[in-house]
N, C-alpha and C positions, 0 to 999 in steps of 0.2 A: 472266555474262562480258560486257563490252562489246565488241562487234564492229562498231560503227556504222563507225568508221573504215576497217575492212578488208573491208566488205562488198562495195563495190564491186570491190575487187581479186578476192575469191571468186567473185562474179559473172561477171567477165571471164574468169577460170580456167577456171570450169565450162562457159562457152559456148564456149572454144577448142575444145573436144573434138568438139561438134555443136550445133545448135540444140536448145532445149528450151523448154517451157513453165514459168510461173512455179513451180508446185508442183514440178514436177520438178527445179528449180534448187535449191528449199529443201530437199528431199528428199535430194539428194545431198550438199549441204554438210552437213547433219545426219549422214547415214551415213558419209562419210569423216572427220567430227569424232569419231566414235563416240558421238553425242548430245549431245556438248558444246555445239555451236552450232545451237540450233533458232531458225532464223529466222521471226519472226511475219509475217503477210502485211502487217501495217501498217507493217513495216520494209522487207521486201522489195520491193514493189509501187511505193512512192515512189522508191526506189533505182533500180529498173528503167526508171522514167518519166524519172529523172535522166539516166541514162545513154543513153536513147533521145534525149532533147532534146541532149543533147552531142555525137551522134552517133557513139556508142562501140558502140552495138547497134542493130538495127533489128528492129521487130515485123512479123510476118507471121502470116496464119490458116493454121491447119493442121488436118485431121480427126484426131482421135486416138480410136481405139475408138468411133467413131460420133459424136463429139462435137466441135463446132467449139473449136479452142483458140487464144489468142494465145501464139505462140511466138515466140523472140528469139534473134537470132544475131549474131556478132560483125562487126563492119564492119572495112575495112581500118585506120581509125584507131583502132578498138577494140584491135585486134592491136597497134598500135604502143604503144597507152596501157597495156596489158597488159604489155608487155616493160619500158617504163619503171616502172611501178608494181611491179612484181616487183623490179625491181633497187633502187628506193628502199625496199623492204620488206626485202630481204637485207641492206641497209646498216644499217638501223633495228635489225634482230633481233640482228645483230653487235655494235652497238653496246651494246644493252642486255644481251646476254650478257656483254661485257666488263666492263660497270659490275658486273653481278650476281655475276660470278666474282670481282672484286676485293673486293666485300662480304663473300665467305664465306671469303676467304683469312687 
């Protein structure tokens, strides 16, 4: 399944609950999608770095089970971007469902 276009939205949503390290972000997306969305590191980390460069998330170090981890949290700009991207996604999904509904009629 091609999720590249929706991955930033999924990451922002996942971080809206609380800060997390990259592996945990990927695991939550996989778990909540019932295994359908299994994000590879080679896809996840470039997206995280892009979101950070755009000021939508910020990285910080945290010790997790005795290991220093690079964690990420949503910024104020990220919260605004999440709301905007969620609204765009809802409009997109509604239109696709409308078209698919017409196709099955």
